C-alpha positions as CSV (number, residue, x, y, z in Angstrom):
1,M,242.1,294.4,162.7
2,T,241.3,297.5,160.4
3,D,238.1,297.9,158.9
4,R,239.5,297.1,155.8
5,Q,241.0,294.4,156.5
6,K,237.6,292.9,158.3
7,L,235.8,293.8,154.7
8,E,239.1,292.1,153.0
9,V,238.6,288.9,154.9
10,F,234.4,289.5,154.3
11,S,235.1,289.7,150.4
12,E,237.5,286.0,150.1
13,I,235.0,284.2,152.1
14,L,232.2,285.5,149.7
15,Q,234.8,284.2,146.9
16,Y,233.8,280.6,148.2
17,R,231.5,278.9,145.8
18,T,229.8,276.7,148.3
19,V,226.6,276.3,146.5
20,S,224.2,273.7,147.9
21,R,222.7,271.0,146.1
22,Q,219.1,269.5,145.7
23,P,218.8,266.1,147.5
24,G,219.8,263.7,145.2
25,E,222.2,265.5,143.8
26,V,225.9,265.3,144.3
27,P,227.3,268.2,146.1
28,D,230.5,269.4,145.5
29,M,232.5,269.8,149.1
30,K,235.6,270.9,147.8
31,P,234.6,274.9,148.1
32,F,233.4,274.0,152.2
33,M,236.5,272.2,152.8
34,E,238.3,275.1,151.0
35,I,236.7,278.0,153.1
36,A,237.2,275.7,156.2
37,E,241.0,276.2,155.8
38,Y,240.5,279.4,155.2
39,L,239.0,280.5,157.8
40,K,241.9,279.1,160.5
41,K,244.0,281.6,158.5
42,A,241.6,284.5,158.8
43,F,240.6,283.9,162.7
44,P,243.6,282.7,164.5
45,Q,242.3,283.7,167.5
46,V,239.2,282.0,167.3
47,H,241.0,278.7,166.2
48,R,243.4,278.7,168.9
49,H,240.7,279.0,171.7
50,F,237.6,277.3,170.1
51,R,237.2,273.4,169.7
52,R,236.0,273.0,166.1
53,E,234.5,270.0,164.7
54,V,233.8,269.4,161.3
55,V,230.0,267.8,161.2
56,G,228.2,266.0,158.4
57,G,231.3,266.6,156.0
58,G,230.7,270.7,155.6
59,S,229.4,271.7,158.5
60,L,231.6,274.3,160.8
61,L,231.0,273.4,165.0
62,F,232.9,275.8,167.2
63,T,232.9,275.9,171.0
64,L,234.5,277.9,173.7
65,Q,234.0,276.8,177.0
66,G,233.1,279.0,180.2
67,A,234.5,279.2,183.3
68,D,230.6,278.7,185.1
69,L,229.3,275.1,184.1
70,S,226.2,275.5,185.6
71,L,225.1,278.6,183.1
72,K,223.5,276.8,180.1
73,P,225.6,277.8,176.7
74,I,224.4,280.3,174.2
75,M,224.4,279.7,170.4
76,L,224.9,281.7,167.4
77,T,224.3,280.0,163.9
78,A,224.7,281.1,160.7
79,H,224.9,278.9,157.3
80,L,228.3,278.6,154.6
81,D,226.0,277.1,151.4
82,V,224.4,279.6,149.1
83,V,221.7,279.3,146.7
84,P,223.3,279.2,143.1
85,A,223.8,282.3,141.4
86,D,223.5,280.7,137.5
87,D,225.6,282.4,134.7
88,G,225.7,285.9,136.8
89,E,224.5,287.9,133.6
90,N,222.6,290.0,135.7
91,W,224.6,291.2,138.2
92,L,226.6,294.0,138.5
93,E,229.6,292.4,139.7
94,P,230.4,288.7,139.4
95,P,228.4,286.6,141.8
96,F,231.8,285.2,143.2
97,S,233.9,288.2,143.0
98,G,233.0,289.6,146.5
99,K,234.1,292.7,144.9
100,L,234.0,296.1,146.9
101,R,232.6,298.7,145.3
102,D,230.2,302.2,146.0
103,G,230.2,301.1,149.2
104,R,228.7,297.8,149.3
105,V,230.2,294.2,148.9
106,W,228.6,291.9,146.6
107,G,228.8,288.6,146.4
108,R,226.2,285.7,146.5
109,G,225.9,285.2,150.5
110,A,226.8,288.7,151.7
111,I,223.0,288.7,153.2
112,D,222.1,285.0,153.5
113,Y,224.2,284.4,155.1
114,K,228.3,284.2,155.0
115,A,227.7,288.1,156.7
116,G,226.7,286.1,159.5
117,V,229.3,283.7,159.3
118,S,232.1,286.2,158.9
119,G,230.3,289.0,160.9
120,M,230.4,286.0,164.3
121,L,233.6,284.8,163.7
122,Q,235.0,288.0,163.3
123,A,233.5,289.7,166.4
124,C,234.5,286.3,168.5
125,E,238.0,287.1,166.4
126,D,238.3,290.9,168.0
127,I,236.5,289.7,171.3
128,L,239.8,287.0,172.5
129,E,242.2,289.7,171.3
130,T,241.3,291.7,174.5
131,G,241.7,288.5,176.7
132,F,238.0,288.0,177.3
133,T,237.2,284.4,178.7
134,P,233.6,283.9,179.0
135,D,231.6,283.0,182.1
136,R,228.9,281.0,179.7
137,T,230.4,278.4,176.9
138,V,230.0,279.8,173.7
139,I,228.9,277.6,170.8
140,L,229.2,278.8,166.9
141,A,227.7,276.2,164.4
142,F,228.2,277.1,160.5
143,G,225.8,274.8,158.1
144,H,226.3,273.8,154.7
145,D,223.4,272.4,153.5
146,E,220.3,275.3,155.0
147,E,219.4,276.2,152.1
148,V,218.2,272.6,151.3
149,G,217.0,271.6,154.6
150,G,219.8,271.1,157.0
151,E,219.7,267.4,157.3
152,T,223.1,266.7,157.2
153,G,224.5,269.8,159.2
154,A,222.7,271.4,161.5
155,A,220.2,268.4,162.4
156,E,223.8,266.6,162.5
157,I,225.0,269.4,165.2
158,V,221.6,268.9,166.8
159,R,222.2,264.8,167.3
160,I,225.6,265.7,168.5
161,L,224.7,268.3,170.9
162,T,222.1,265.6,172.5
163,D,223.9,262.8,172.5
164,R,226.5,264.9,175.3
165,G,223.5,266.1,177.0
166,V,223.9,270.0,175.7
167,S,220.6,272.3,176.3
168,L,221.6,275.4,175.0
169,S,219.7,278.9,176.7
170,S,219.4,280.4,173.6
171,V,219.8,280.3,170.1
172,L,220.9,283.8,167.8
173,D,220.2,283.0,163.9
174,E,218.9,284.9,160.7
175,G,215.5,285.9,160.4
176,G,214.9,289.2,161.3
177,Y,216.2,291.9,159.7
178,I,216.3,295.7,159.6
179,Y,212.9,296.2,157.0
180,S,211.6,298.9,155.2
181,Y,208.1,297.6,155.2
182,P,205.8,299.5,152.3
183,W,203.2,300.2,154.6
184,M,205.3,301.6,157.5
185,E,206.8,305.6,157.0
186,R,210.2,304.5,158.7
187,D,212.5,301.3,158.8
188,V,211.9,299.1,161.6
189,A,214.2,296.4,163.3
190,V,211.8,293.2,163.8
191,I,213.5,290.3,166.2
192,G,211.8,287.1,164.9
193,L,210.3,285.3,168.4
194,A,208.9,282.5,165.7
195,E,209.0,281.2,162.3
196,K,206.0,279.7,160.0
197,G,205.9,276.2,159.3
198,Y,206.6,274.6,155.5
199,L,204.6,271.9,154.0
200,T,204.5,271.1,150.2
201,L,201.9,269.2,148.3
202,R,201.9,267.5,145.3
203,L,198.4,267.6,143.7
204,T,197.7,265.0,140.8
205,A,195.0,265.0,138.2
206,H,193.9,261.8,136.5
207,G,192.8,261.1,133.0
208,V,193.4,259.6,129.5
209,Q,196.7,260.5,127.4
210,G,195.8,260.9,124.4
211,H,196.0,263.2,120.7
212,A,195.1,267.1,121.1
213,S,193.3,266.8,118.2
214,V,190.7,265.3,120.0
215,P,190.4,266.0,123.7
216,E,187.7,265.2,126.1
217,I,186.2,268.1,127.1
218,N,186.8,267.8,130.4
219,T,190.5,267.3,130.6
220,A,193.0,266.2,133.8
221,A,194.5,269.2,133.2
222,G,191.4,271.3,133.2
223,R,190.4,269.9,136.3
224,L,193.9,270.8,137.9
225,C,193.6,274.3,136.7
226,S,190.1,274.5,138.2
227,C,191.6,273.2,141.5
228,L,194.7,275.6,141.9
229,A,192.2,278.8,140.9
230,E,189.9,277.7,143.7
231,L,192.9,277.5,146.4
232,E,194.3,280.6,144.9
233,K,190.4,282.2,145.4
234,N,190.2,280.3,149.1
235,Q,192.8,281.5,150.9
236,F,193.3,280.7,154.8
237,K,191.7,283.1,156.8
238,A,194.1,286.2,157.9
239,K,195.0,285.6,161.9
240,L,197.1,287.8,164.6
241,C,199.6,285.2,166.4
242,S,201.2,287.2,169.4
243,P,204.2,288.4,168.0
244,V,202.9,290.1,164.7
245,E,200.3,291.6,167.3
246,M,202.9,292.9,169.4
247,M,204.5,294.5,166.1
248,L,201.9,296.3,165.0
249,R,200.6,297.3,168.3
250,A,204.4,298.9,168.9
251,T,204.3,300.3,164.9
252,S,201.0,301.7,164.8
253,D,202.0,305.4,164.9
254,M,203.6,304.1,161.8
255,L,201.8,303.8,159.0
256,R,201.4,305.4,156.0
257,G,198.0,307.5,155.8
258,F,195.7,306.2,158.4
259,P,193.4,307.2,157.5
260,A,193.6,311.0,156.5
261,G,193.3,313.0,158.9
262,S,192.2,310.5,161.9
263,D,192.7,311.2,165.4
264,R,193.7,307.7,166.6
265,S,196.0,304.8,165.9
266,P,194.6,301.8,164.0
267,T,194.2,298.7,165.9
268,P,195.9,295.8,165.2
269,A,193.4,294.0,163.5
270,E,192.1,297.0,161.6
271,M,196.5,297.1,160.3
272,M,196.4,293.4,159.9
273,H,193.4,294.2,157.1
274,I,195.9,296.8,155.6
275,I,199.0,295.5,155.5
276,E,197.7,292.1,154.0
277,K,197.6,294.0,150.2
278,W,201.3,293.6,150.0
279,P,202.6,290.3,149.8
280,S,205.4,291.0,152.5
281,G,202.5,291.8,154.7
282,N,200.3,289.2,154.1
283,A,203.3,286.4,154.5
284,L,203.2,288.0,158.2
285,V,199.1,287.3,158.9
286,R,198.2,284.3,156.6
287,T,199.1,281.1,155.8
288,T,200.3,281.5,152.5
289,T,199.5,279.4,149.3
290,A,202.2,279.5,146.5
291,I,201.6,277.4,143.3
292,T,205.5,277.2,142.4
293,M,205.3,274.0,139.7
294,I,203.4,272.7,137.3
295,R,203.6,269.6,134.9
296,G,201.6,268.3,132.0
297,S,203.0,266.2,129.1
298,S,206.5,266.0,127.4
299,K,205.1,267.4,123.8
300,E,202.6,270.2,123.1
301,N,200.5,267.8,121.1
302,I,199.7,265.2,124.0
303,I,197.4,265.4,126.3
304,P,198.9,264.7,129.8
305,A,197.6,261.5,132.0
306,E,198.7,262.4,135.2
307,P,199.3,266.6,134.9
308,Y,200.5,267.8,138.1
309,A,201.2,270.9,140.7
310,L,203.6,271.5,143.7
311,V,202.0,274.1,146.1
312,N,204.1,275.2,148.7
313,F,202.4,276.4,152.1
314,R,204.3,278.0,155.0
315,A,201.9,278.1,158.4
316,V,201.5,281.0,160.8
317,P,201.4,280.0,164.3
318,G,198.3,278.5,164.9
319,D,197.4,276.8,161.9
320,S,199.0,273.2,161.7
321,S,200.4,270.7,158.3
322,M,196.9,268.9,159.0
323,D,194.7,272.5,158.9
324,I,196.5,272.9,155.3
325,L,195.7,269.1,154.3
326,K,192.4,269.3,155.4
327,H,191.7,272.7,153.7
328,V,193.4,271.1,150.6
329,R,191.3,267.9,149.9
330,S,188.4,270.2,150.6
331,V,189.2,271.7,147.5
332,A,191.0,268.9,145.1
333,E,188.9,266.0,145.9
334,P,185.2,267.2,144.4
335,L,187.3,268.1,141.4
336,G,189.0,264.9,141.0
337,V,192.6,265.8,141.9
338,D,195.0,263.7,144.8
339,V,196.4,265.3,147.6
340,R,199.7,263.9,148.8
341,Y,203.0,265.1,150.9
342,E,205.5,265.9,148.5
343,D,208.5,265.0,150.8
344,S,207.1,263.9,154.3
345,N,210.7,264.9,156.0
346,L,210.2,268.4,154.7
347,V,207.0,268.7,156.6
348,H,207.6,271.7,159.4
349,E,205.5,273.1,162.2
350,P,205.5,276.2,163.0
351,S,208.1,276.9,166.0
352,G,207.1,277.6,168.9
353,I,207.4,281.6,170.3
354,A,210.0,282.7,172.2
355,S,209.9,284.6,175.2
356,M,211.0,288.4,175.3
357,D,211.7,288.4,179.1
358,T,215.1,286.8,178.9
359,D,218.7,288.6,179.1
360,E,219.4,287.4,175.8
361,Y,215.9,289.3,174.2
362,R,217.1,292.1,176.0
363,A,220.8,292.1,174.9
364,I,219.6,291.7,171.2
365,Q,217.1,295.0,171.7
366,A,220.5,296.7,173.5
367,A,222.6,295.7,170.7
368,V,220.0,297.0,168.4
369,R,219.5,300.7,169.9
370,D,223.5,301.3,170.9
371,I,224.2,301.0,166.9
372,W,220.6,302.5,165.7
373,P,219.1,304.6,168.6
374,D,216.5,305.5,165.6
375,I,215.2,302.5,164.7
376,P,212.6,301.1,166.5
377,V,212.9,297.2,167.8
378,V,209.7,295.3,168.0
379,P,209.1,291.4,167.7
380,G,207.5,289.9,164.9
381,V,207.5,286.1,162.9
382,F,210.0,284.9,160.2
383,P,207.9,283.9,157.0
384,A,210.2,281.8,155.9
385,A,212.6,278.7,157.1
386,T,216.0,278.6,158.6
387,D,218.2,275.8,160.5
388,S,216.7,277.2,163.8
389,R,213.5,274.9,163.2
390,H,216.1,272.0,164.3
391,Y,217.8,274.2,167.6
392,C,214.4,274.7,168.9
393,I,214.4,271.1,169.9
394,I,217.5,271.8,172.2
395,A,217.0,275.6,173.3
396,D,214.8,277.0,175.9
397,N,214.6,279.9,173.5
398,V,215.6,280.8,169.2
399,Y,215.7,284.8,168.2
400,R,216.2,285.6,164.4
401,F,217.9,288.9,163.8
402,E,220.6,289.2,161.3
403,P,222.0,293.3,161.4
404,V,221.4,294.3,157.7
405,H,219.4,296.9,156.4
406,L,216.9,294.8,153.2
407,G,215.8,298.0,151.7
408,Q,213.3,298.2,149.5
409,D,213.6,294.6,147.7
410,G,212.7,293.0,151.8
411,L,212.9,289.4,151.6
412,G,213.8,289.2,147.8
413,A,216.9,290.4,148.5
414,L,218.8,287.2,149.9
415,H,218.4,285.6,146.9
416,S,218.6,288.5,144.4
417,E,220.6,288.7,141.4
418,G,223.4,291.2,142.8
419,E,223.1,290.1,146.2
420,S,224.9,292.2,147.9
421,V,225.3,294.5,151.3
422,S,226.3,297.9,152.7
423,V,230.4,298.3,154.0
424,E,228.4,300.1,157.1
425,D,226.0,297.2,157.7
426,Y,228.6,294.7,157.5
427,L,231.2,296.6,160.1
428,N,227.6,297.2,162.3
429,A,227.1,293.4,162.1
430,V,230.4,292.8,163.5
431,N,229.9,295.6,165.8
432,F,226.7,293.7,167.0
433,Y,227.5,290.2,167.3
434,T,230.4,292.0,169.2
435,F,227.9,293.7,172.1
436,F,226.1,290.5,172.2
437,V,228.2,287.7,172.7
438,R,230.1,289.8,175.6
439,S,226.5,290.8,177.1
440,V,225.2,287.4,177.3
441,S,228.2,285.0,177.7
442,S,228.9,287.4,181.0
443,A,227.4,285.9,184.2
């Protein structure tokens, strides 16, 4: 397949409206069935040599049996579902056009994470066309509900593999990228060795519903607002987990302007207090507090009896959901605000930390250096959540790296209006996955 043909396949994949729905909403599964049929046509070698299974109504599980059954399988995973694109009003190209323009491929999911779906399948297609047969079993897993928790996709794949007695050597997922951090003088490739935890709490204040013309001096809404202000004022303490400490140590000579005229590099502790000034840096070194939803009454002249807010927390390794709950209650209860889990099924602790002393980590590192020799490769932590939280259960190590440049938008590029990826990055992603699969599937 020529590069142009590979780009046309990727463009076609972006045109399927595989939008995930929130729990309780009826999902439209037709686009997932349609994209699965298209993948059969686009990647015939993969479908000839891999065993393909549909899981949970929309997820896809591919297995290529290795010659040496004593070797644990490897998994590469991405997701088919995308977040909504609203009406696409502020997009330069329609969000499901897959348009190739100005050296970029435009469309919802271009980065998050159809570049992985298409890139991984294309890499395996190219490898199989050469007659390659792996020593180690290769598994590809593409979830259909990652954006809403992965409970019917990745979690169900884990149950199936567990029933089969499958234990993975490693998983490669999204969650590390080529970052342009605002505090660094140049780009850096970050391999995520862990990801932060996830927890949303509902904070509710209780009072008396009434007419806005005769309010009490201290209303329930006022107490709730005071509580939220106190939570923002009393942030969790910054701390360095080992992957972030290693990242800061490895990039200390790249820090912008520390300090002018200094004859030494900053220590990780010094860097921690410098980078926390930026949201992207703060997320690496602190359990974050994000007030995301607030609800009062249904009308502007009604005093609400039970106003509430949802607050989302992402815990760094070393903090736990119980630490968060204890902290929030210590702030909220003196103000008469109740605290409870919004959904106990969506409480996830920070993941374990993957080892850097493995063939898989070295293969990721070598692949990046082969394609981008001038970009430093360092470990780190992913501040958001991925399907890998499910796969951790059956894998020795989980690594998070998608070989694309995020640019100045950072993680905001993933769900942005006008989501796109450069042509160069997509073709390099295919090369990256090809290098990785060849390296780690051979004994």
